[in-house]
Each structure stands twice: as C-alpha cells, then as structure tokens.
BAVODREN-353707 format. One line per 4 residues: number of its first residue (from 1); for each residue z, y, x of C-alpha. Coordinates in nm, 3 decimals, always signed. Each point is the difference from the previous one (the first is absolute). Layout:
BEGIN
NUM) Z Y X ~ ...
//
This chain:
BEGIN
1) -1.901 -0.701 +2.692 ~ +0.127 -0.356 -0.050 ~ +0.358 +0.127 +0.019 ~ -0.071 +0.260 -0.270
5) -0.160 -0.260 -0.227 ~ +0.292 -0.236 +0.056 ~ +0.270 +0.259 -0.069 ~ -0.170 +0.180 -0.288
9) -0.213 -0.277 -0.150 ~ +0.174 +0.004 -0.339 ~ -0.009 +0.380 -0.025 ~ -0.369 +0.015 +0.093
13) -0.085 -0.264 -0.262 ~ +0.208 +0.188 -0.257 ~ -0.181 +0.327 +0.076 ~ -0.338 -0.172 -0.025
17) +0.093 -0.157 -0.334 ~ +0.127 +0.327 -0.145 ~ -0.303 +0.193 +0.128 ~ -0.243 -0.251 -0.150
21) +0.195 -0.001 -0.328 ~ +0.001 +0.380 -0.016 ~ -0.376 +0.014 +0.058 ~ -0.058 -0.258 -0.273
25) +0.213 +0.200 -0.244 ~ -0.186 +0.318 +0.090 ~ -0.359 -0.127 +0.026 ~ -0.003 -0.307 -0.224
29) +0.254 +0.063 -0.279 ~ -0.154 -0.274 -0.217 ~ +0.111 -0.259 +0.255 ~ +0.365 +0.094 -0.042
33) +0.031 -0.204 -0.320 ~ -0.081 -0.314 +0.195 ~ +0.213 +0.057 +0.308 ~ +0.309 +0.160 -0.162
37) +0.146 -0.342 -0.095 ~ +0.015 -0.085 +0.371 ~ +0.221 +0.302 +0.062 ~ +0.214 -0.080 -0.305
41) +0.055 -0.358 +0.116 ~ +0.106 +0.122 +0.344 ~ +0.245 +0.253 -0.145 ~ +0.138 -0.253 -0.247
45) +0.068 -0.245 +0.284 ~ +0.167 +0.282 +0.190 ~ +0.220 +0.111 -0.290 ~ +0.104 -0.356 -0.086
49) +0.095 -0.076 +0.361 ~ +0.187 +0.328 +0.047 ~ +0.269 -0.084 -0.256 ~ +0.141 -0.308 +0.179
53) -0.048 +0.178 +0.334 ~ +0.224 +0.281 -0.122 ~ +0.270 -0.245 -0.099 ~ -0.001 -0.201 +0.323
57) -0.039 +0.305 +0.225 ~ +0.282 +0.202 -0.154 ~ +0.242 -0.286 -0.067 ~ -0.043 -0.159 +0.345
61) +0.023 +0.336 +0.179 ~ +0.320 +0.101 -0.181 ~ +0.155 -0.344 +0.054 ~ -0.090 +0.005 +0.371
65) +0.144 +0.340 +0.087 ~ +0.292 -0.060 +0.230 ~ +0.254 +0.241 -0.144 ~ +0.066 +0.215 -0.304
69) +0.010 +0.305 +0.227 ~ -0.356 -0.061 +0.117 ~ -0.120 -0.049 -0.359 ~ +0.177 +0.317 -0.110
73) -0.157 +0.196 +0.286 ~ -0.350 -0.124 -0.086 ~ +0.040 +0.091 -0.367 ~ +0.159 +0.337 +0.082
77) -0.272 +0.107 +0.244 ~ -0.269 -0.134 -0.234 ~ +0.135 +0.198 -0.297 ~ +0.022 +0.321 +0.203
81) -0.355 -0.037 +0.134 ~ -0.143 -0.090 -0.341 ~ +0.158 +0.289 -0.189 ~ -0.053 +0.266 +0.267
85) -0.364 -0.082 +0.077 ~ -0.094 -0.032 -0.369 ~ +0.155 +0.345 -0.054 ~ -0.197 +0.135 +0.298
89) -0.325 -0.139 -0.148 ~ +0.085 +0.166 -0.333 ~ +0.072 +0.336 +0.167 ~ -0.324 -0.018 +0.199
93) -0.189 -0.072 -0.324 ~ +0.157 +0.304 -0.167 ~ -0.106 +0.210 +0.299 ~ -0.352 -0.142 -0.028
97) -0.019 +0.085 -0.370 ~ +0.125 +0.351 +0.076 ~ -0.283 +0.052 +0.249 ~ -0.266 -0.192 -0.197
101) +0.088 +0.030 -0.371 ~ -0.150 -0.255 -0.238 ~ -0.117 +0.094 -0.349 ~ -0.048 -0.240 -0.289
105) -0.068 +0.029 -0.371 ~ +0.069 -0.266 -0.258 ~ +0.053 -0.011 -0.374 ~ +0.362 +0.080 -0.083
109) +0.019 -0.300 -0.237 ~ -0.078 -0.232 +0.289 ~ +0.266 +0.167 +0.210 ~ +0.260 -0.033 -0.274
113) -0.086 -0.367 -0.043 ~ +0.035 -0.059 +0.374 ~ +0.331 +0.182 +0.029 ~ +0.145 -0.183 -0.301
117) -0.055 -0.347 +0.147 ~ +0.328 -0.193 +0.003 ~ +0.174 +0.318 -0.116 ~ +0.241 -0.205 -0.213
121) +0.128 -0.198 +0.299 ~ +0.348 +0.095 +0.116 ~ +0.084 +0.031 +0.369 ~ +0.213 -0.313 -0.040
125) -0.299 -0.196 -0.134 ~ -0.217 +0.115 +0.288 ~ +0.260 -0.091 +0.264 ~ +0.054 -0.345 -0.150
129) -0.375 -0.065 -0.019 ~ -0.047 +0.135 +0.353 ~ +0.270 -0.208 +0.169 ~ +0.013 -0.324 -0.196
133) -0.174 -0.240 -0.239 ~ +0.128 -0.212 -0.286 ~ -0.156 -0.331 +0.106 ~ -0.042 -0.163 +0.341
137) -0.369 -0.060 -0.061 ~ -0.054 +0.376 -0.033 ~ +0.112 +0.044 +0.361 ~ -0.325 -0.162 +0.112
141) -0.210 +0.282 -0.144 ~ -0.099 +0.275 +0.243 ~ +0.067 +0.245 -0.282 ~ +0.371 -0.066 +0.064
145) -0.020 +0.000 +0.377 ~ +0.314 +0.205 +0.063 ~ +0.211 -0.236 -0.211 ~ -0.148 -0.288 +0.202
149) +0.081 +0.174 +0.329 ~ +0.360 +0.058 -0.112 ~ +0.031 -0.367 -0.101 ~ -0.137 -0.114 +0.339
153) +0.240 +0.235 +0.176 ~ +0.297 -0.145 -0.193 ~ -0.110 -0.355 +0.080 ~ +0.003 +0.089 +0.371
157) +0.350 +0.144 -0.033 ~ +0.113 -0.313 -0.185 ~ -0.128 -0.222 +0.281 ~ +0.199 +0.208 +0.250
161) +0.317 -0.042 -0.204 ~ -0.054 -0.376 -0.035 ~ +0.061 -0.066 +0.370 ~ -0.056 -0.358 +0.117
165) -0.078 -0.121 -0.352 ~ -0.290 +0.245 -0.020 ~ -0.169 -0.100 +0.327 ~ -0.236 -0.259 -0.157
169) -0.117 +0.265 -0.245 ~ -0.039 +0.249 +0.287 ~ -0.220 -0.252 +0.181 ~ -0.208 -0.026 -0.319
173) -0.036 +0.380 -0.015 ~ -0.105 +0.023 +0.366 ~ -0.254 -0.282 -0.040 ~ -0.132 +0.153 -0.322
177) -0.041 +0.336 +0.171 ~ -0.208 -0.156 +0.279 ~ -0.212 -0.197 -0.245 ~ -0.072 +0.305 -0.216
181) -0.088 +0.215 +0.303 ~ -0.252 -0.264 +0.108 ~ -0.139 -0.021 -0.353 ~ -0.052 +0.375 -0.006
185) -0.165 -0.014 +0.342 ~ -0.248 -0.248 -0.147 ~ -0.061 +0.218 -0.306 ~ -0.050 +0.312 +0.212
189) -0.279 -0.180 +0.186 ~ -0.196 +0.040 -0.323 ~ +0.062 +0.376 +0.021 ~ -0.344 +0.108 +0.125
193) -0.169 -0.164 -0.299 ~ +0.269 +0.067 -0.260 ~ +0.067 +0.363 +0.091 ~ -0.371 +0.060 +0.050
197) -0.067 -0.116 -0.355 ~ +0.285 +0.209 -0.137 ~ -0.115 +0.304 +0.198 ~ -0.342 -0.036 -0.163
201) +0.169 +0.011 -0.340 ~ +0.214 +0.301 +0.094 ~ -0.297 +0.198 +0.129 ~ -0.209 -0.087 -0.306
205) +0.272 +0.068 -0.257 ~ +0.182 +0.294 +0.155 ~ -0.303 +0.227 +0.000 ~ +0.014 +0.100 -0.370
209) +0.374 +0.075 +0.027 ~ -0.065 +0.261 +0.266 ~ -0.155 +0.231 -0.261 ~ +0.146 +0.167 -0.307
213) +0.369 +0.060 -0.057 ~ +0.124 -0.201 +0.297 ~ -0.250 +0.141 +0.251 ~ +0.217 +0.264 +0.170
217) +0.333 -0.189 -0.013 ~ -0.167 -0.313 +0.143 ~ -0.179 +0.202 +0.266 ~ +0.328 +0.162 +0.106
221) +0.184 -0.334 +0.000 ~ -0.250 -0.183 +0.218 ~ -0.078 +0.289 +0.237 ~ +0.366 +0.092 +0.044
225) +0.107 -0.365 +0.047 ~ -0.275 -0.070 +0.253 ~ +0.081 +0.321 +0.184 ~ +0.366 -0.094 +0.037
229) -0.095 -0.347 +0.119 ~ -0.261 +0.113 +0.252 ~ +0.223 +0.280 +0.129 ~ +0.261 -0.259 +0.092
233) +0.262 +0.078 -0.266 ~ +0.127 -0.360 +0.000 ~ -0.081 -0.056 +0.367 ~ +0.240 +0.285 +0.080
237) +0.284 -0.214 -0.136 ~ -0.108 -0.281 +0.233 ~ +0.012 +0.252 +0.284 ~ +0.355 +0.096 -0.093
241) +0.100 -0.365 -0.022 ~ -0.146 -0.131 +0.326 ~ -0.174 +0.281 +0.186 ~ -0.365 -0.020 +0.102
245) +0.010 -0.379 -0.001 ~ +0.109 +0.007 -0.363 ~ -0.289 +0.228 -0.096 ~ -0.249 -0.211 +0.196
249) +0.127 -0.319 -0.161 ~ -0.016 +0.166 -0.342 ~ -0.368 +0.089 +0.025 ~ -0.085 -0.335 +0.158
253) +0.166 -0.204 -0.275 ~ -0.062 +0.223 -0.300 ~ -0.374 -0.044 -0.050 ~ +0.012 -0.313 -0.214
257) +0.287 +0.118 -0.226 ~ -0.174 +0.336 -0.048 ~ -0.333 -0.157 -0.094 ~ +0.176 -0.242 -0.235
261) +0.182 +0.289 -0.169 ~ -0.319 +0.205 -0.024 ~ -0.199 -0.278 -0.164 ~ +0.263 -0.143 -0.235
265) +0.204 +0.314 -0.082 ~ +0.300 -0.233 -0.015 ~ +0.306 +0.016 +0.220 ~ +0.086 -0.359 -0.093
269) -0.335 -0.123 +0.133 ~ +0.072 +0.161 +0.337 ~ +0.332 -0.183 +0.043 ~ -0.142 -0.295 +0.198
273) -0.204 +0.229 +0.224 ~ +0.306 +0.219 +0.064 ~ +0.214 -0.300 +0.094 ~ -0.266 -0.115 +0.247
277) -0.032 +0.354 +0.136 ~ +0.377 +0.023 +0.051 ~ -0.011 -0.322 +0.200 ~ -0.281 +0.140 +0.219
281) +0.203 +0.316 +0.060 ~ +0.296 -0.204 +0.122 ~ +0.232 +0.098 -0.286 ~ +0.282 -0.259 -0.027
285) -0.050 -0.242 -0.285 ~ +0.348 +0.059 -0.143 ~ -0.092 +0.368 -0.045 ~ -0.360 -0.031 -0.122
289) +0.085 -0.280 -0.247 ~ +0.255 +0.226 -0.168 ~ -0.152 +0.348 +0.030 ~ -0.366 -0.078 -0.077
293) +0.055 -0.191 -0.328 ~ +0.253 +0.259 -0.118 ~ -0.224 +0.284 +0.116 ~ -0.292 -0.160 -0.180
297) +0.183 +0.072 -0.326 ~ +0.202 +0.311 +0.081 ~ -0.183 +0.191 +0.273 ~ -0.334 +0.153 -0.092
301) -0.118 +0.326 +0.148 ~ -0.325 -0.029 -0.197 ~ +0.196 -0.023 -0.324 ~ +0.200 +0.303 +0.114
305) -0.321 +0.201 +0.031 ~ -0.124 -0.136 -0.333 ~ +0.329 +0.077 -0.176 ~ +0.003 +0.364 +0.108
309) -0.368 +0.035 -0.092 ~ +0.057 -0.147 -0.348 ~ +0.290 +0.236 -0.065 ~ -0.206 +0.294 +0.127
313) -0.301 -0.089 -0.222 ~ +0.225 -0.046 -0.306 ~ +0.151 +0.342 +0.059 ~ -0.347 +0.151 +0.047
317) -0.122 -0.150 -0.329 ~ +0.303 +0.134 -0.186 ~ -0.034 +0.334 +0.181 ~ +0.348 -0.019 +0.150
321) +0.094 +0.133 +0.341 ~ +0.033 -0.297 +0.233 ~ +0.112 +0.205 +0.301 ~ +0.333 +0.115 -0.138
325) +0.275 -0.104 +0.247 ~ +0.192 -0.205 -0.258 ~ -0.319 -0.185 -0.099 ~ -0.088 -0.074 +0.363
329) +0.348 -0.139 +0.072 ~ -0.015 -0.216 -0.312 ~ -0.351 -0.123 +0.088 ~ +0.106 -0.100 +0.353
333) +0.309 -0.173 -0.142 ~ -0.202 -0.195 -0.257 ~ -0.249 -0.100 +0.268 ~ +0.264 -0.108 +0.250
337) +0.212 -0.205 -0.238 ~ -0.242 -0.084 -0.278 ~ -0.171 -0.328 -0.074 ~ -0.334 -0.075 +0.168
341) -0.198 -0.296 -0.115 ~ -0.233 -0.209 +0.211 ~ -0.340 +0.045 -0.156 ~ -0.333 -0.161 +0.057
345) -0.212 +0.299 -0.094 ~ +0.041 +0.370 +0.082
//
C-alpha cells in the first residue's frame, strides 16, 4: 500500500481534486463563481510557463542532436506518424458517422454567417499568418504558437551551425530547459486544486451546451472520442513502437496528461504533463523535446475528429451529401493538413 501511495501519490491527489471539483460543479453550482478564479490562476501560470519551456526545450534539443542525419530521421518519422495517424482518426470518424448519423438544424442565416468568416482572406494571407508574425513580441502569444515553435527550431539550428562560438549559448539553453522543467513541476503540484476548480466550472457550465442544436454533435464527439481512448486506439501505437512494455508504460504514464486534457480542453496546457510522462516512459530527451512541442501544435487526433464532425454537420445543415467519395477525400485531406488551434474550451 505504501508503495502504491509513493508511486501514484500525485495521480491520486489529482483524481481526488477533480472528483471533488466535479461534485461541487454538479451539486453546488453557486459555489463555482467563488472557486473558478483558483482554476484560472493555475491555468494562467501554466500557460505563461509553457511559452519559455517550448523555446528552451526545442532549441536545446535541436542544438544537442549529434548529427543532421539523426535530426532528419526524427523529423521524417514524426511527420509520417503525425499525418498517417491523423488521417486514420479522420477515417474512423467518418465510419462512426456512417454508422451513427448525426442530425442538426440551424437557421440558414447563421450558417451563412459562419461559413463566410474570413472568406476574404487569401491562401497566402492564411499561410503567412499561420507560420509567422510581424513583431517579435507577438511570438510570445500562444495564439501564434506555431510561429514560435518554428522560431525556436531555427534558433536550435543556428546554435548547431555556430560551433565553438555557440557553446556558451547552448549551455544557457540547457540550463534554461532544466529550470523551466523544475518550474513546471512546481506549478503542477497545484494541479489537484487548480484542475479541481476548473473541473467544477466545466461541469457547471457545460451542462446547458449539451442541449439544443449542439446536443447530438457534442454527444457523438465525446462518446466517440472516449470510446477510441478506452479501446486503446492510441495505446495501440505504443504497442507497435515498443511492444507490451510500450503499452504498459503508456497507460502508466498517461493518466495525468489525460486528466489535464479533459479538464482544460487545451493541448497547450497538457504540454508539461506530456513531457513528464515521456520522461517516465524512458523516451530519450532529444526525441521528446522535439516531438512533443511540435506535436502539441501539429498533432491532434481530437481536432481530427472535431474537423470531420464540423464538416459533416455543415453538409447536413445545407442538405448536401457528405458521403460522396470526392467529399470524403477532401475532408480527410483538410483534416490531415489543415490548421488546428490549441483551445481552452471545447
């Protein structure tokens, strides 16, 4: 019993905090107004700390990789896994919608307004806005996280090219990475209280959204997503990567990241938990420090499910046939290569 408490102390406290918060949101909704600021403070600390962590983790990892061949292999395998598994998630979602169709009705004016958003933007404008910013200060906003990741990646490459002259800066990056990881460890110790408070808010506020127009799409999204997770959809990839040990390590280390994702609905908020989980699983630092921050921005199976569902609902509202082969191919392509934002709310 002592061994269990020692090994899973943080997870047990996190579960207790989330359970208590959920019960407060369900049974005492009036209390949520008073405890929600606690959850917001915790998340704000997390989001503020994540930005420098991204920089130090990516830049130091890229600068520390021994050879260009190893870096190229990591990026090549990562790209293949990201694109292929996102496409698989999209295809599974299409199959789910074929078996369990979702119906929705909304005023056509609202639909037209939604579809016309940013309609005047050219593809060039979107690509520029997606990949870069006009001022350095804008890099520090999590709204421009991909541009920040690209900048951090280029800094790491620049350190590699600087040779001996760049070693003092490399030492700074390595030290900064360690400091930021310890800072995030400290912040995550507040997780049981912070996530518990935010869970109370989610339970209290999400209830009304589960009825009306969004009822069936939301029900499909959550039930389908939970089903994939519990059936071991992602754990299967761990099995392919490292056999039974990989699957066992996945389930052992994935509890905290999963609970963080469930409560915050933000991939960015789960970054610290994922980095800690990778360390527990024995994944080399030079791999996790590159793949996890990049994956945090580019690799989102949940967004893949959401993207297909949004396209399906839009087609249903406009009374178009979603299941035409050309439409399905286009939907999978948009989902696999489209832009997914890190969001705080579902």
